[in-house]
mmCIF file as gemmi writes it, N, C-alpha and C atoms, coordinates in Angstrom:
data_model
loop_
_atom_site.group_PDB
_atom_site.id
_atom_site.type_symbol
_atom_site.label_atom_id
_atom_site.label_alt_id
_atom_site.label_comp_id
_atom_site.label_asym_id
_atom_site.label_entity_id
_atom_site.label_seq_id
_atom_site.pdbx_PDB_ins_code
_atom_site.Cartn_x
_atom_site.Cartn_y
_atom_site.Cartn_z
_atom_site.occupancy
_atom_site.B_iso_or_equiv
_atom_site.pdbx_formal_charge
_atom_site.auth_seq_id
_atom_site.auth_asym_id
_atom_site.pdbx_PDB_model_num
ATOM 1 N N . MET Axp A 1 ? -94.327 48.74 -114.445 1 0 ? 1 A 1
ATOM 2 C CA . MET Axp A 1 ? -94.766 47.615 -113.632 1 0 ? 1 A 1
ATOM 3 C C . MET Axp A 1 ? -96.099 47.088 -114.196 1 0 ? 1 A 1
ATOM 4 N N . PRO Axp A 2 ? -96.218 45.821 -114.45 1 0 ? 2 A 1
ATOM 5 C CA . PRO Axp A 2 ? -97.455 45.28 -115.005 1 0 ? 2 A 1
ATOM 6 C C . PRO Axp A 2 ? -98.603 45.386 -113.992 1 0 ? 2 A 1
ATOM 7 N N . LYS Axp A 3 ? -99.789 45.645 -114.531 1 0 ? 3 A 1
ATOM 8 C CA . LYS Axp A 3 ? -100.979 45.688 -113.706 1 0 ? 3 A 1
ATOM 9 C C . LYS Axp A 3 ? -101.557 44.304 -113.524 1 0 ? 3 A 1
ATOM 10 N N . SER Axp A 4 ? -101.591 43.814 -112.293 1 0 ? 4 A 1
ATOM 11 C CA . SER Axp A 4 ? -102.132 42.485 -112.08 1 0 ? 4 A 1
ATOM 12 C C . SER Axp A 4 ? -103.084 42.428 -110.913 1 0 ? 4 A 1
ATOM 13 N N . ALA Axp A 5 ? -103.196 43.47 -110.087 1 0 ? 5 A 1
ATOM 14 C CA . ALA Axp A 5 ? -104.115 43.47 -108.938 1 0 ? 5 A 1
ATOM 15 C C . ALA Axp A 5 ? -105.514 43.9 -109.395 1 0 ? 5 A 1
ATOM 16 N N . SER Axp A 6 ? -106.541 43.362 -108.774 1 0 ? 6 A 1
ATOM 17 C CA . SER Axp A 6 ? -107.903 43.729 -109.09 1 0 ? 6 A 1
ATOM 18 C C . SER Axp A 6 ? -108.597 44.272 -107.861 1 0 ? 6 A 1
ATOM 19 N N . ILE Axp A 7 ? -109.584 45.112 -108.113 1 0 ? 7 A 1
ATOM 20 C CA . ILE Axp A 7 ? -110.471 45.635 -107.051 1 0 ? 7 A 1
ATOM 21 C C . ILE Axp A 7 ? -111.866 45.285 -107.458 1 0 ? 7 A 1
ATOM 22 N N . HIS Axp A 8 ? -112.631 44.689 -106.528 1 0 ? 8 A 1
ATOM 23 C CA . HIS Axp A 8 ? -114 44.366 -106.799 1 0 ? 8 A 1
ATOM 24 C C . HIS Axp A 8 ? -114.831 45.037 -105.727 1 0 ? 8 A 1
ATOM 25 N N . ALA Axp A 9 ? -115.819 45.798 -106.171 1 0 ? 9 A 1
ATOM 26 C CA . ALA Axp A 9 ? -116.72 46.51 -105.219 1 0 ? 9 A 1
ATOM 27 C C . ALA Axp A 9 ? -118.11 46.472 -105.784 1 0 ? 9 A 1
ATOM 28 N N . ARG Axp A 10 ? -119.08 46.409 -104.854 1 0 ? 10 A 1
ATOM 29 C CA . ARG Axp A 10 ? -120.483 46.483 -105.239 1 0 ? 10 A 1
ATOM 30 C C . ARG Axp A 10 ? -121.002 47.857 -104.818 1 0 ? 10 A 1
ATOM 31 N N . ILE Axp A 11 ? -121.595 48.551 -105.804 1 0 ? 11 A 1
ATOM 32 C CA . ILE Axp A 11 ? -122.219 49.854 -105.49 1 0 ? 11 A 1
ATOM 33 C C . ILE Axp A 11 ? -123.551 49.929 -106.207 1 0 ? 11 A 1
ATOM 34 N N . GLN Axp A 12 ? -124.32 50.883 -105.843 1 0 ? 12 A 1
ATOM 35 C CA . GLN Axp A 12 ? -125.63 51.096 -106.464 1 0 ? 12 A 1
ATOM 36 C C . GLN Axp A 12 ? -125.459 51.375 -107.922 1 0 ? 12 A 1
ATOM 37 N N . PRO Axp A 13 ? -126.233 50.723 -108.807 1 0 ? 13 A 1
ATOM 38 C CA . PRO Axp A 13 ? -126.089 50.966 -110.258 1 0 ? 13 A 1
ATOM 39 C C . PRO Axp A 13 ? -126.223 52.427 -110.648 1 0 ? 13 A 1
ATOM 40 N N . GLU Axp A 14 ? -127.19 53.156 -110.021 1 0 ? 14 A 1
ATOM 41 C CA . GLU Axp A 14 ? -127.365 54.534 -110.352 1 0 ? 14 A 1
ATOM 42 C C . GLU Axp A 14 ? -126.135 55.358 -110.012 1 0 ? 14 A 1
ATOM 43 N N . LEU Axp A 15 ? -125.535 55.087 -108.859 1 0 ? 15 A 1
ATOM 44 C CA . LEU Axp A 15 ? -124.337 55.824 -108.464 1 0 ? 15 A 1
ATOM 45 C C . LEU Axp A 15 ? -123.22 55.58 -109.468 1 0 ? 15 A 1
ATOM 46 N N . LYS Axp A 16 ? -123.062 54.301 -109.884 1 0 ? 16 A 1
ATOM 47 C CA . LYS Axp A 16 ? -122.012 53.945 -110.849 1 0 ? 16 A 1
ATOM 48 C C . LYS Axp A 16 ? -122.222 54.701 -112.156 1 0 ? 16 A 1
ATOM 49 N N . GLU Axp A 17 ? -123.435 54.714 -112.645 1 0 ? 17 A 1
ATOM 50 C CA . GLU Axp A 17 ? -123.738 55.362 -113.937 1 0 ? 17 A 1
ATOM 51 C C . GLU Axp A 17 ? -123.495 56.863 -113.834 1 0 ? 17 A 1
ATOM 52 N N . GLU Axp A 18 ? -123.966 57.493 -112.773 1 0 ? 18 A 1
ATOM 53 C CA . GLU Axp A 18 ? -123.805 58.939 -112.612 1 0 ? 18 A 1
ATOM 54 C C . GLU Axp A 18 ? -122.32 59.311 -112.463 1 0 ? 18 A 1
ATOM 55 N N . ALA Axp A 19 ? -121.582 58.549 -111.655 1 0 ? 19 A 1
ATOM 56 C CA . ALA Axp A 19 ? -120.169 58.828 -111.452 1 0 ? 19 A 1
ATOM 57 C C . ALA Axp A 19 ? -119.399 58.622 -112.745 1 0 ? 19 A 1
ATOM 58 N N . GLU Axp A 20 ? -119.674 57.554 -113.445 1 0 ? 20 A 1
ATOM 59 C CA . GLU Axp A 20 ? -118.953 57.281 -114.705 1 0 ? 20 A 1
ATOM 60 C C . GLU Axp A 20 ? -119.258 58.349 -115.763 1 0 ? 20 A 1
ATOM 61 N N . ALA Axp A 21 ? -120.444 58.893 -115.746 1 0 ? 21 A 1
ATOM 62 C CA . ALA Axp A 21 ? -120.768 59.964 -116.665 1 0 ? 21 A 1
ATOM 63 C C . ALA Axp A 21 ? -119.929 61.232 -116.395 1 0 ? 21 A 1
ATOM 64 N N . ILE Axp A 22 ? -119.722 61.511 -115.089 1 0 ? 22 A 1
ATOM 65 C CA . ILE Axp A 22 ? -118.932 62.642 -114.706 1 0 ? 22 A 1
ATOM 66 C C . ILE Axp A 22 ? -117.441 62.364 -115.063 1 0 ? 22 A 1
ATOM 67 N N . LEU Axp A 23 ? -117.009 61.135 -114.777 1 0 ? 23 A 1
ATOM 68 C CA . LEU Axp A 23 ? -115.604 60.785 -115.135 1 0 ? 23 A 1
ATOM 69 C C . LEU Axp A 23 ? -115.387 60.932 -116.648 1 0 ? 23 A 1
ATOM 70 N N . LYS Axp A 24 ? -116.384 60.548 -117.449 1 0 ? 24 A 1
ATOM 71 C CA . LYS Axp A 24 ? -116.238 60.687 -118.865 1 0 ? 24 A 1
ATOM 72 C C . LYS Axp A 24 ? -116.088 62.137 -119.278 1 0 ? 24 A 1
ATOM 73 N N . GLU Axp A 25 ? -116.811 63.057 -118.618 1 0 ? 25 A 1
ATOM 74 C CA . GLU Axp A 25 ? -116.649 64.489 -118.868 1 0 ? 25 A 1
ATOM 75 C C . GLU Axp A 25 ? -115.273 64.965 -118.554 1 0 ? 25 A 1
ATOM 76 N N . LEU Axp A 26 ? -114.658 64.357 -117.523 1 0 ? 26 A 1
ATOM 77 C CA . LEU Axp A 26 ? -113.29 64.693 -117.145 1 0 ? 26 A 1
ATOM 78 C C . LEU Axp A 26 ? -112.23 63.992 -117.959 1 0 ? 26 A 1
ATOM 79 N N . GLY Axp A 27 ? -112.672 63.101 -118.871 1 0 ? 27 A 1
ATOM 80 C CA . GLY Axp A 27 ? -111.718 62.391 -119.72 1 0 ? 27 A 1
ATOM 81 C C . GLY Axp A 27 ? -111.098 61.189 -119.051 1 0 ? 27 A 1
ATOM 82 N N . LEU Axp A 28 ? -111.793 60.625 -118.071 1 0 ? 28 A 1
ATOM 83 C CA . LEU Axp A 28 ? -111.27 59.48 -117.337 1 0 ? 28 A 1
ATOM 84 C C . LEU Axp A 28 ? -112.226 58.309 -117.383 1 0 ? 28 A 1
ATOM 85 N N . ASN Axp A 29 ? -111.658 57.102 -117.286 1 0 ? 29 A 1
ATOM 86 C CA . ASN Axp A 29 ? -112.532 55.936 -117.087 1 0 ? 29 A 1
ATOM 87 C C . ASN Axp A 29 ? -112.422 55.504 -115.606 1 0 ? 29 A 1
ATOM 88 N N . ALA Axp A 30 ? -113.154 54.51 -115.199 1 0 ? 30 A 1
ATOM 89 C CA . ALA Axp A 30 ? -113.227 54.101 -113.833 1 0 ? 30 A 1
ATOM 90 C C . ALA Axp A 30 ? -111.825 53.597 -113.324 1 0 ? 30 A 1
ATOM 91 N N . THR Axp A 31 ? -111.143 52.845 -114.136 1 0 ? 31 A 1
ATOM 92 C CA . THR Axp A 31 ? -109.814 52.383 -113.753 1 0 ? 31 A 1
ATOM 93 C C . THR Axp A 31 ? -108.832 53.521 -113.497 1 0 ? 31 A 1
ATOM 94 N N . GLN Axp A 32 ? -108.83 54.502 -114.403 1 0 ? 32 A 1
ATOM 95 C CA . GLN Axp A 32 ? -107.946 55.644 -114.27 1 0 ? 32 A 1
ATOM 96 C C . GLN Axp A 32 ? -108.295 56.433 -113.025 1 0 ? 32 A 1
ATOM 97 N N . ALA Axp A 33 ? -109.586 56.603 -112.764 1 0 ? 33 A 1
ATOM 98 C CA . ALA Axp A 33 ? -110.022 57.341 -111.582 1 0 ? 33 A 1
ATOM 99 C C . ALA Axp A 33 ? -109.618 56.659 -110.277 1 0 ? 33 A 1
ATOM 100 N N . ILE Axp A 34 ? -109.795 55.339 -110.236 1 0 ? 34 A 1
ATOM 101 C CA . ILE Axp A 34 ? -109.42 54.6 -109.052 1 0 ? 34 A 1
ATOM 102 C C . ILE Axp A 34 ? -107.893 54.639 -108.858 1 0 ? 34 A 1
ATOM 103 N N . THR Axp A 35 ? -107.141 54.532 -109.934 1 0 ? 35 A 1
ATOM 104 C CA . THR Axp A 35 ? -105.689 54.625 -109.84 1 0 ? 35 A 1
ATOM 105 C C . THR Axp A 35 ? -105.259 55.973 -109.31 1 0 ? 35 A 1
ATOM 106 N N . LEU Axp A 36 ? -105.86 57.051 -109.848 1 0 ? 36 A 1
ATOM 107 C CA . LEU Axp A 36 ? -105.565 58.416 -109.351 1 0 ? 36 A 1
ATOM 108 C C . LEU Axp A 36 ? -105.911 58.525 -107.876 1 0 ? 36 A 1
ATOM 109 N N . PHE Axp A 37 ? -107.052 57.998 -107.482 1 0 ? 37 A 1
ATOM 110 C CA . PHE Axp A 37 ? -107.494 58.077 -106.091 1 0 ? 37 A 1
ATOM 111 C C . PHE Axp A 37 ? -106.479 57.339 -105.184 1 0 ? 37 A 1
ATOM 112 N N . TYR Axp A 38 ? -106.075 56.13 -105.587 1 0 ? 38 A 1
ATOM 113 C CA . TYR Axp A 38 ? -105.135 55.373 -104.766 1 0 ? 38 A 1
ATOM 114 C C . TYR Axp A 38 ? -103.778 56.069 -104.681 1 0 ? 38 A 1
ATOM 115 N N . ARG Axp A 39 ? -103.342 56.68 -105.805 1 0 ? 39 A 1
ATOM 116 C CA . ARG Axp A 39 ? -102.028 57.367 -105.762 1 0 ? 39 A 1
ATOM 117 C C . ARG Axp A 39 ? -102.123 58.573 -104.803 1 0 ? 39 A 1
ATOM 118 N N . GLN Axp A 40 ? -103.215 59.295 -104.889 1 0 ? 40 A 1
ATOM 119 C CA . GLN Axp A 40 ? -103.361 60.451 -104.027 1 0 ? 40 A 1
ATOM 120 C C . GLN Axp A 40 ? -103.476 60.044 -102.531 1 0 ? 40 A 1
ATOM 121 N N . ILE Axp A 41 ? -104.114 58.936 -102.276 1 0 ? 41 A 1
ATOM 122 C CA . ILE Axp A 41 ? -104.178 58.406 -100.91 1 0 ? 41 A 1
ATOM 123 C C . ILE Axp A 41 ? -102.753 58.123 -100.403 1 0 ? 41 A 1
ATOM 124 N N . LYS Axp A 42 ? -101.943 57.508 -101.281 1 0 ? 42 A 1
ATOM 125 C CA . LYS Axp A 42 ? -100.549 57.18 -100.923 1 0 ? 42 A 1
ATOM 126 C C . LYS Axp A 42 ? -99.782 58.484 -100.67 1 0 ? 42 A 1
ATOM 127 N N . ILE Axp A 43 ? -99.883 59.455 -101.61 1 0 ? 43 A 1
ATOM 128 C CA . ILE Axp A 43 ? -99.138 60.72 -101.466 1 0 ? 43 A 1
ATOM 129 C C . ILE Axp A 43 ? -99.546 61.468 -100.18 1 0 ? 43 A 1
ATOM 130 N N . ASN Axp A 44 ? -100.856 61.544 -100.006 1 0 ? 44 A 1
ATOM 131 C CA . ASN Axp A 44 ? -101.381 62.393 -98.877 1 0 ? 44 A 1
ATOM 132 C C . ASN Axp A 44 ? -101.487 61.617 -97.571 1 0 ? 44 A 1
ATOM 133 N N . ARG Axp A 45 ? -101.272 60.326 -97.641 1 0 ? 45 A 1
ATOM 134 C CA . ARG Axp A 45 ? -101.422 59.469 -96.465 1 0 ? 45 A 1
ATOM 135 C C . ARG Axp A 45 ? -102.779 59.63 -95.838 1 0 ? 45 A 1
ATOM 136 N N . GLY Axp A 46 ? -103.803 59.714 -96.684 1 0 ? 46 A 1
ATOM 137 C CA . GLY Axp A 46 ? -105.184 59.869 -96.273 1 0 ? 46 A 1
ATOM 138 C C . GLY Axp A 46 ? -106.048 60.216 -97.478 1 0 ? 46 A 1
ATOM 139 N N . LEU Axp A 47 ? -107.312 60.476 -97.246 1 0 ? 47 A 1
ATOM 140 C CA . LEU Axp A 47 ? -108.174 60.873 -98.301 1 0 ? 47 A 1
ATOM 141 C C . LEU Axp A 47 ? -107.717 62.205 -98.877 1 0 ? 47 A 1
ATOM 142 N N . PRO Axp A 48 ? -107.674 62.328 -100.22 1 0 ? 48 A 1
ATOM 143 C CA . PRO Axp A 48 ? -106.851 63.326 -100.826 1 0 ? 48 A 1
ATOM 144 C C . PRO Axp A 48 ? -107.482 64.637 -101.344 1 0 ? 48 A 1
ATOM 145 N N . PHE Axp A 49 ? -108.511 64.56 -102.133 1 0 ? 49 A 1
ATOM 146 C CA . PHE Axp A 49 ? -108.86 65.759 -102.949 1 0 ? 49 A 1
ATOM 147 C C . PHE Axp A 49 ? -110.294 65.721 -103.354 1 0 ? 49 A 1
ATOM 148 N N . VAL Axp A 50 ? -110.726 66.897 -103.849 1 0 ? 50 A 1
ATOM 149 C CA . VAL Axp A 50 ? -112.042 67.052 -104.414 1 0 ? 50 A 1
ATOM 150 C C . VAL Axp A 50 ? -111.818 67.314 -105.922 1 0 ? 50 A 1
ATOM 151 N N . LEU Axp A 51 ? -112.453 66.541 -106.748 1 0 ? 51 A 1
ATOM 152 C CA . LEU Axp A 51 ? -112.328 66.707 -108.212 1 0 ? 51 A 1
ATOM 153 C C . LEU Axp A 51 ? -113.74 66.937 -108.736 1 0 ? 51 A 1
ATOM 154 N N . ARG Axp A 52 ? -113.966 68.077 -109.384 1 0 ? 52 A 1
ATOM 155 C CA . ARG Axp A 52 ? -115.318 68.393 -109.828 1 0 ? 52 A 1
ATOM 156 C C . ARG Axp A 52 ? -115.338 68.868 -111.271 1 0 ? 52 A 1
ATOM 157 N N . VAL Axp A 53 ? -116.45 68.649 -111.903 1 0 ? 53 A 1
ATOM 158 C CA . VAL Axp A 53 ? -116.655 69.167 -113.225 1 0 ? 53 A 1
ATOM 159 C C . VAL Axp A 53 ? -116.939 70.7 -113.082 1 0 ? 53 A 1
ATOM 160 N N . PRO Axp A 54 ? -116.27 71.516 -113.908 1 0 ? 54 A 1
ATOM 161 C CA . PRO Axp A 54 ? -116.488 72.95 -113.783 1 0 ? 54 A 1
ATOM 162 C C . PRO Axp A 54 ? -117.923 73.318 -114.017 1 0 ? 54 A 1
ATOM 163 N N . ASN Axp A 55 ? -118.41 74.376 -113.286 1 0 ? 55 A 1
ATOM 164 C CA . ASN Axp A 55 ? -119.782 74.842 -113.522 1 0 ? 55 A 1
ATOM 165 C C . ASN Axp A 55 ? -119.831 75.583 -114.839 1 0 ? 55 A 1
ATOM 166 N N . GLU Axp A 56 ? -121.029 75.978 -115.287 1 0 ? 56 A 1
ATOM 167 C CA . GLU Axp A 56 ? -121.181 76.559 -116.616 1 0 ? 56 A 1
ATOM 168 C C . GLU Axp A 56 ? -120.382 77.873 -116.769 1 0 ? 56 A 1
ATOM 169 N N . THR Axp A 57 ? -120.301 78.685 -115.731 1 0 ? 57 A 1
ATOM 170 C CA . THR Axp A 57 ? -119.539 79.932 -115.831 1 0 ? 57 A 1
ATOM 171 C C . THR Axp A 57 ? -118.067 79.665 -116.023 1 0 ? 57 A 1
ATOM 172 N N . THR Axp A 58 ? -117.526 78.75 -115.248 1 0 ? 58 A 1
ATOM 173 C CA . THR Axp A 58 ? -116.096 78.362 -115.359 1 0 ? 58 A 1
ATOM 174 C C . THR Axp A 58 ? -115.856 77.763 -116.723 1 0 ? 58 A 1
ATOM 175 N N . ARG Axp A 59 ? -116.745 76.84 -117.163 1 0 ? 59 A 1
ATOM 176 C CA . ARG Axp A 59 ? -116.562 76.206 -118.446 1 0 ? 59 A 1
ATOM 177 C C . ARG Axp A 59 ? -116.537 77.22 -119.574 1 0 ? 59 A 1
ATOM 178 N N . GLN Axp A 60 ? -117.453 78.227 -119.53 1 0 ? 60 A 1
ATOM 179 C CA . GLN Axp A 60 ? -117.52 79.249 -120.571 1 0 ? 60 A 1
ATOM 180 C C . GLN Axp A 60 ? -116.26 80.113 -120.534 1 0 ? 60 A 1
ATOM 181 N N . THR Axp A 61 ? -115.785 80.443 -119.368 1 0 ? 61 A 1
ATOM 182 C CA . THR Axp A 61 ? -114.558 81.241 -119.225 1 0 ? 61 A 1
ATOM 183 C C . THR Axp A 61 ? -113.381 80.498 -119.821 1 0 ? 61 A 1
ATOM 184 N N . LEU Axp A 62 ? -113.25 79.18 -119.524 1 0 ? 62 A 1
ATOM 185 C CA . LEU Axp A 62 ? -112.146 78.417 -120.089 1 0 ? 62 A 1
ATOM 186 C C . LEU Axp A 62 ? -112.254 78.362 -121.577 1 0 ? 62 A 1
ATOM 187 N N . ASP Axp A 63 ? -113.459 78.117 -122.105 1 0 ? 63 A 1
ATOM 188 C CA . ASP Axp A 63 ? -113.66 78.075 -123.573 1 0 ? 63 A 1
ATOM 189 C C . ASP Axp A 63 ? -113.307 79.41 -124.218 1 0 ? 63 A 1
ATOM 190 N N . ASP Axp A 64 ? -113.758 80.53 -123.579 1 0 ? 64 A 1
ATOM 191 C CA . ASP Axp A 64 ? -113.441 81.861 -124.143 1 0 ? 64 A 1
ATOM 192 C C . ASP Axp A 64 ? -111.934 82.11 -124.139 1 0 ? 64 A 1
ATOM 193 N N . THR Axp A 65 ? -111.271 81.778 -123.041 1 0 ? 65 A 1
ATOM 194 C CA . THR Axp A 65 ? -109.861 81.965 -122.946 1 0 ? 65 A 1
ATOM 195 C C . THR Axp A 65 ? -109.112 81.153 -124.008 1 0 ? 65 A 1
ATOM 196 N N . ASP Axp A 66 ? -109.498 79.912 -124.173 1 0 ? 66 A 1
ATOM 197 C CA . ASP Axp A 66 ? -108.839 79.07 -125.176 1 0 ? 66 A 1
ATOM 198 C C . ASP Axp A 66 ? -109.048 79.698 -126.605 1 0 ? 66 A 1
ATOM 199 N N . ALA Axp A 67 ? -110.184 80.369 -126.821 1 0 ? 67 A 1
ATOM 200 C CA . ALA Axp A 67 ? -110.468 80.938 -128.12 1 0 ? 67 A 1
ATOM 201 C C . ALA Axp A 67 ? -109.919 82.376 -128.227 1 0 ? 67 A 1
ATOM 202 N N . GLY Axp A 68 ? -109.313 82.863 -127.172 1 0 ? 68 A 1
ATOM 203 C CA . GLY Axp A 68 ? -108.759 84.21 -127.205 1 0 ? 68 A 1
ATOM 204 C C . GLY Axp A 68 ? -109.836 85.305 -127.109 1 0 ? 68 A 1
ATOM 205 N N . LYS Axp A 69 ? -111.013 84.97 -126.573 1 0 ? 69 A 1
ATOM 206 C CA . LYS Axp A 69 ? -112.12 85.912 -126.498 1 0 ? 69 A 1
ATOM 207 C C . LYS Axp A 69 ? -112.218 86.462 -125.049 1 0 ? 69 A 1
ATOM 208 N N . ASN Axp A 70 ? -112.695 87.694 -124.97 1 0 ? 70 A 1
ATOM 209 C CA . ASN Axp A 70 ? -112.987 88.358 -123.674 1 0 ? 70 A 1
ATOM 210 C C . ASN Axp A 70 ? -111.761 88.402 -122.765 1 0 ? 70 A 1
ATOM 211 N N . LEU Axp A 71 ? -110.59 88.562 -123.338 1 0 ? 71 A 1
ATOM 212 C CA . LEU Axp A 71 ? -109.359 88.634 -122.525 1 0 ? 71 A 1
ATOM 213 C C . LEU Axp A 71 ? -109.144 90.068 -122.091 1 0 ? 71 A 1
ATOM 214 N N . VAL Axp A 72 ? -108.596 90.249 -120.904 1 0 ? 72 A 1
ATOM 215 C CA . VAL Axp A 72 ? -108.213 91.548 -120.397 1 0 ? 72 A 1
ATOM 216 C C . VAL Axp A 72 ? -106.703 91.537 -120.169 1 0 ? 72 A 1
ATOM 217 N N . TYR Axp A 73 ? -106.011 92.486 -120.745 1 0 ? 73 A 1
ATOM 218 C CA . TYR Axp A 73 ? -104.571 92.568 -120.615 1 0 ? 73 A 1
ATOM 219 C C . TYR Axp A 73 ? -104.237 93.705 -119.648 1 0 ? 73 A 1
ATOM 220 N N . CYS Axp A 74 ? -103.296 93.428 -118.726 1 0 ? 74 A 1
ATOM 221 C CA . CYS Axp A 74 ? -102.901 94.414 -117.763 1 0 ? 74 A 1
ATOM 222 C C . CYS Axp A 74 ? -101.388 94.695 -117.91 1 0 ? 74 A 1
ATOM 223 N N . ARG Axp A 75 ? -101.036 95.96 -117.636 1 0 ? 75 A 1
ATOM 224 C CA . ARG Axp A 75 ? -99.642 96.375 -117.716 1 0 ? 75 A 1
ATOM 225 C C . ARG Axp A 75 ? -98.798 95.687 -116.7 1 0 ? 75 A 1
ATOM 226 N N . ASP Axp A 76 ? -99.354 95.581 -115.461 1 0 ? 76 A 1
ATOM 227 C CA . ASP Axp A 76 ? -98.617 94.995 -114.347 1 0 ? 76 A 1
ATOM 228 C C . ASP Axp A 76 ? -99.598 94.623 -113.249 1 0 ? 76 A 1
ATOM 229 N N . ALA Axp A 77 ? -99.082 94.185 -112.119 1 0 ? 77 A 1
ATOM 230 C CA . ALA Axp A 77 ? -99.938 93.747 -111.006 1 0 ? 77 A 1
ATOM 231 C C . ALA Axp A 77 ? -100.808 94.932 -110.518 1 0 ? 77 A 1
ATOM 232 N N . ASP Axp A 78 ? -100.222 96.104 -110.431 1 0 ? 78 A 1
ATOM 233 C CA . ASP Axp A 78 ? -101.008 97.274 -109.961 1 0 ? 78 A 1
ATOM 234 C C . ASP Axp A 78 ? -102.221 97.539 -110.889 1 0 ? 78 A 1
ATOM 235 N N . ASP Axp A 79 ? -101.976 97.451 -112.156 1 0 ? 79 A 1
ATOM 236 C CA . ASP Axp A 79 ? -103.042 97.654 -113.133 1 0 ? 79 A 1
ATOM 237 C C . ASP Axp A 79 ? -104.153 96.575 -112.948 1 0 ? 79 A 1
ATOM 238 N N . LEU Axp A 80 ? -103.705 95.341 -112.749 1 0 ? 80 A 1
ATOM 239 C CA . LEU Axp A 80 ? -104.656 94.246 -112.509 1 0 ? 80 A 1
ATOM 240 C C . LEU Axp A 80 ? -105.514 94.554 -111.267 1 0 ? 80 A 1
ATOM 241 N N . PHE Axp A 81 ? -104.844 94.867 -110.165 1 0 ? 81 A 1
ATOM 242 C CA . PHE Axp A 81 ? -105.582 95.153 -108.935 1 0 ? 81 A 1
ATOM 243 C C . PHE Axp A 81 ? -106.544 96.331 -109.068 1 0 ? 81 A 1
ATOM 244 N N . GLN Axp A 82 ? -106.107 97.342 -109.818 1 0 ? 82 A 1
ATOM 245 C CA . GLN Axp A 82 ? -107 98.471 -110.03 1 0 ? 82 A 1
ATOM 246 C C . GLN Axp A 82 ? -108.226 98.066 -110.844 1 0 ? 82 A 1
ATOM 247 N N . ARG Axp A 83 ? -108.009 97.27 -111.866 1 0 ? 83 A 1
ATOM 248 C CA . ARG Axp A 83 ? -109.173 96.796 -112.693 1 0 ? 83 A 1
ATOM 249 C C . ARG Axp A 83 ? -110.109 95.943 -111.866 1 0 ? 83 A 1
ATOM 250 N N . LEU Axp A 84 ? -109.543 95.185 -110.949 1 0 ? 84 A 1
ATOM 251 C CA . LEU Axp A 84 ? -110.367 94.318 -110.109 1 0 ? 84 A 1
ATOM 252 C C . LEU Axp A 84 ? -110.933 95.07 -108.904 1 0 ? 84 A 1
ATOM 253 N N . LYS Axp A 85 ? -110.57 96.354 -108.755 1 0 ? 85 A 1
ATOM 254 C CA . LYS Axp A 85 ? -110.996 97.209 -107.674 1 0 ? 85 A 1
ATOM 255 C C . LYS Axp A 85 ? -110.598 96.62 -106.331 1 0 ? 85 A 1
ATOM 256 N N . LEU Axp A 86 ? -109.368 96.136 -106.275 1 0 ? 86 A 1
ATOM 257 C CA . LEU Axp A 86 ? -108.787 95.588 -105.035 1 0 ? 86 A 1
ATOM 258 C C . LEU Axp A 86 ? -107.772 96.543 -104.406 1 0 ? 86 A 1
């Protein structure tokens, strides 16, 4: 379906800059973010979700996992729970 509808909104310039910087970290532009937001509103029939940039600990863990570093292998669920002391 062709995109032909427009949204015009006035917001504080600082808020726009800060939000767009976060969106850039998430790999999104403003149009993509607004489209996601609207789709989630439609799906959830209300305000939908919280989307956040991972904190430094989470980011490092994801980077390490992608690099195959600091991985822990467990034989099964019992082994996992034992290692986690649960």
